[in-house]
KELO-584746 format. One record per residue (C-alpha): residue in three letters; x, y, z. Coordinates in steps of 0.1 Angstrom, whole numbers, padded with zeros to 4 digits, always signed. Layout:
BEGIN
AlaXYZ
...
//
This chain:
BEGIN
Met+0102+0843-0619
Lys+0092+0873-0608
Gln+0105+0908-0595
Lys+0077+0932-0571
Leu+0082+0967-0582
Asn+0088+0992-0553
Leu+0052+1012-0557
Asp+0068+1043-0541
Thr+0095+1048-0565
Trp+0077+1038-0594
Asn+0070+1069-0617
Arg+0039+1055-0629
Lys+0026+1049-0590
Glu-0001+1078-0591
His-0014+1062-0630
Phe-0019+1029-0612
Leu-0033+1039-0585
Phe-0060+1060-0603
Phe-0068+1035-0631
Lys-0071+1005-0610
Gln-0097+1021-0588
Met-0121+1017-0619
Glu-0145+0995-0627
Glu-0136+0988-0659
Pro-0097+0998-0662
Phe-0091+0980-0696
Phe-0090+1003-0728
Gly-0085+0987-0763
Ile-0078+0997-0794
Thr-0082+0976-0829
Thr-0059+0979-0864
Asn-0046+0958-0892
Ile-0011+0944-0894
Asp+0005+0935-0927
Cys+0012+0899-0926
Thr+0023+0897-0966
Lys+0058+0887-0954
Ala+0047+0863-0924
Tyr+0026+0843-0940
Glu+0052+0835-0969
Lys+0077+0827-0940
Ala+0051+0806-0923
Lys+0052+0784-0950
Glu+0087+0782-0959
Ile+0093+0774-0923
Gly+0070+0751-0924
Val+0050+0760-0896
Ser+0014+0769-0896
Phe+0004+0807-0902
Phe-0015+0806-0866
Ser+0017+0794-0846
Tyr+0034+0817-0867
Tyr+0016+0852-0857
Leu+0014+0840-0822
Tyr+0050+0834-0818
Asn+0057+0869-0832
Thr+0030+0885-0806
Leu+0045+0862-0778
Lys+0080+0875-0788
Ala+0068+0913-0792
Val+0051+0912-0757
Asn+0080+0898-0741
Glu+0104+0926-0758
Ile+0077+0951-0742
Glu+0087+0958-0704
Ala+0048+0975-0699
Phe+0033+0941-0714
Arg+0050+0917-0687
Tyr+0035+0936-0658
Arg+0005+0919-0634
Ile-0012+0931-0607
Ile-0013+0902-0579
Glu-0030+0914-0546
Asp-0027+0953-0555
Glu+0011+0949-0562
Val+0027+0950-0592
Tyr+0048+0924-0601
Leu+0072+0921-0636
Phe+0076+0889-0650
Glu+0108+0875-0668
Thr+0088+0853-0696
Ile+0052+0859-0708
Asn+0031+0824-0720
Ala+0000+0825-0738
Ser-0038+0813-0727
Ala-0050+0809-0767
Thr-0086+0794-0770
Ile-0085+0764-0789
Leu-0118+0752-0811
Arg-0126+0718-0809
Glu-0144+0696-0837
Asp-0179+0701-0817
Lys-0170+0739-0822
Thr-0166+0744-0784
Phe-0136+0759-0774
Gly-0110+0753-0746
Phe-0086+0774-0727
Ser-0047+0763-0734
Met-0012+0773-0716
Ile+0010+0777-0744
Glu+0046+0783-0734
Tyr+0065+0808-0751
Ser+0104+0799-0767
Lys+0124+0819-0784
Asp+0131+0793-0811
Cys+0100+0795-0835
Ile+0099+0757-0844
Ile+0102+0747-0808
Phe+0071+0769-0806
Ser+0055+0753-0833
Glu+0057+0719-0818
Ile+0044+0734-0785
Val+0015+0748-0799
Lys+0009+0712-0821
Lys+0007+0693-0784
Glu-0012+0718-0769
Ile-0039+0718-0794
Ala-0040+0678-0798
Arg-0044+0680-0758
Ile-0071+0708-0760
Gln-0090+0685-0786
Ser-0089+0654-0763
Thr-0109+0675-0735
Ser-0140+0688-0727
Gly-0151+0718-0709
Leu-0133+0752-0708
Phe-0108+0751-0683
Thr-0084+0723-0694
Arg-0057+0724-0662
Ser-0058+0737-0628
Asp-0034+0763-0631
Tyr-0024+0788-0660
Gly-0004+0812-0640
Glu-0007+0849-0643
Asn+0021+0853-0668
Leu-0002+0852-0695
Ile-0017+0871-0723
His-0053+0863-0731
Phe-0049+0854-0767
Ser-0081+0842-0794
Ala-0084+0841-0831
Leu-0114+0844-0854
Pro-0106+0839-0888
Trp-0139+0840-0897
Ile-0146+0880-0892
Asn-0127+0908-0907
Phe-0136+0929-0874
Thr-0129+0964-0871
Ser-0138+0968-0833
Phe-0137+0941-0804
Ser-0150+0938-0768
His-0145+0912-0741
Ala-0169+0896-0720
Arg-0153+0906-0682
Ser-0164+0903-0649
Phe-0155+0939-0632
Thr-0155+0924-0594
Trp-0130+0896-0612
Pro-0091+0908-0602
Asp-0077+0905-0642
Ser-0048+0924-0653
Cys-0037+0904-0683
Pro-0036+0918-0718
Lys-0062+0907-0744
Ile-0050+0899-0781
Ser-0075+0890-0807
Phe-0066+0882-0844
Gly-0093+0882-0870
Lys-0095+0872-0907
Met-0067+0875-0931
Asn-0076+0897-0962
Glu-0058+0902-0996
Glu-0060+0932-1019
Asn-0032+0942-1044
Asp-0009+0912-1036
Gln-0007+0925-0996
Lys-0021+0903-0972
Thr-0032+0919-0936
Ile-0048+0909-0908
Pro-0069+0930-0880
Ile-0056+0928-0845
Ser-0074+0937-0813
Ile-0054+0947-0779
His-0069+0954-0748
Val-0046+0963-0719
His-0050+0975-0683
His-0046+1010-0683
Gly-0026+1009-0645
Leu-0001+0995-0663
Val+0000+1001-0701
Asp-0005+1031-0719
Gly-0013+1043-0755
Tyr+0026+1048-0760
His+0033+1008-0748
Val+0006+0996-0773
Gly+0021+1016-0800
Leu+0054+1001-0792
Phe+0040+0971-0791
Ile+0026+0974-0828
Ser+0056+0988-0844
Cys+0073+0957-0829
Leu+0051+0934-0840
Gln+0052+0948-0871
Asp+0089+0947-0879
Leu+0088+0912-0869
Met+0061+0898-0890
Asn+0079+0919-0915
Ala+0113+0902-0909
//
């Protein structure tokens, strides 16, 4: 389900029109998330840490309205629910693009993730389904790298407004676990203020 915004009455109309004309309308930040409690919680409820932080990421995305805006044929739509297209690694070290539907129930979501990982690992190539939809975040995990900055491969001619969120290698120091996160968003839809809301919401969820 999606709702088209009335650009003439939208208080971000000027911002949207200004940034959407740019060759590169995306901006990005990197920061660290405390995942000490989240790591223990994942073990306690019997789900993988990957599933757990992806679940919390999607939950935060769905709570911040700006992260549910998408541009379709120069119009802005607000989606009711956002899912994830995550890169899933195969045994031969290639990866495929998944489509993981969001569930408000963490255990159900974990089962969805397991099934989608199994599906991807039984396929080949990059695109593993005919339709991914517009209501996505592009998600990736680099558990080998403690990154401090991040960039994405992008075609400037391809219309794209999906947020791109990546996690890196978990680190531990003085009994505190942290994980780097990169967030790239279309500036016509999302400002630094909204990214700050997302990070604050995600940290609260990871601390719960």
